Each structure stands twice: as structure tokens, then as C-alpha cells.
C-alpha positions in Angstrom: -1.2 -0.2 -1.0 2.0 -0.7 0.8 3.0 -2.1 4.2 5.0 0.3 6.3 7.2 -2.4 7.6 7.9 -4.1 4.2 11.4 -5.6 4.6 11.5 -6.9 1.0 10.8 -3.6 -0.9 11.2 -0.6 1.4 8.6 2.1 1.7 10.8 4.6 -0.1 10.4 2.6 -3.3 6.6 3.0 -3.1 6.9 6.8 -3.0 9.1 6.7 -6.1 6.5 4.5 -7.9 3.7 6.9 -6.9 5.7 9.9 -8.2 6.3 8.1 -11.5 2.7 7.0 -12.2 0.3 9.7 -13.1 -2.9 10.0 -11.1 -1.7 7.3 -8.7 -2.3 7.2 -4.9 -0.2 5.6 -2.2 -1.9 4.1 0.8 0.3 2.8 3.6 -0.9 0.3 6.2 1.1 0.9 9.4 1.0 -2.6 10.9 1.8 -4.5 7.7 4.9 -5.8 6.0 5.4 -7.1 2.5 2.0 -8.7 2.2 -0.6 -6.3 3.5 -3.4 -8.1 1.6 -2.7 -11.2 3.8 -1.7 -9.4 7.0 -4.5 -6.8 7.1 -7.2 -8.0 4.6 -10.0 -5.9 6.0 -8.0 -2.7 5.8 -6.9 -3.6 2.2 -10.5 -4.3 1.2 -11.7 -1.0 2.7 -9.0 0.9 0.7 -9.9 -0.9 -2.5 -13.6 -0.2 -2.0 -12.9 3.5 -1.5 -10.8 3.6 -4.6 -13.2 1.7 -6.8 -16.4 3.3 -5.6 
């Protein structure tokens, strides 16, 4: 889960990580920065539930 507006670690890095980790998924939250879990907790929880269930 990555924030589209992450100014600490740019979105391009997340795509690299996704490509290097087998069976991984990348979910991008449009209105979030470096801490999507704090900025958009409901969206993050929804994505985690979808992944885990």
C-alpha cells in the first residue's frame, strides 16, 4: 500500500519492489503521502481486509 504523493520514497520505487517480490500486489492510495495508514486509515483497512479475506 503506497501513497501516490509520497515525497520520501517516490511511487516509482513501489513499482520496482512489486516487480521484485513474487505474488505481490501494489495498491496506491491517490490522496495519500508517505503515511497512508495515518492519512487514509479507512481505505488502508479496506485494502487489508480484501487482501486477508
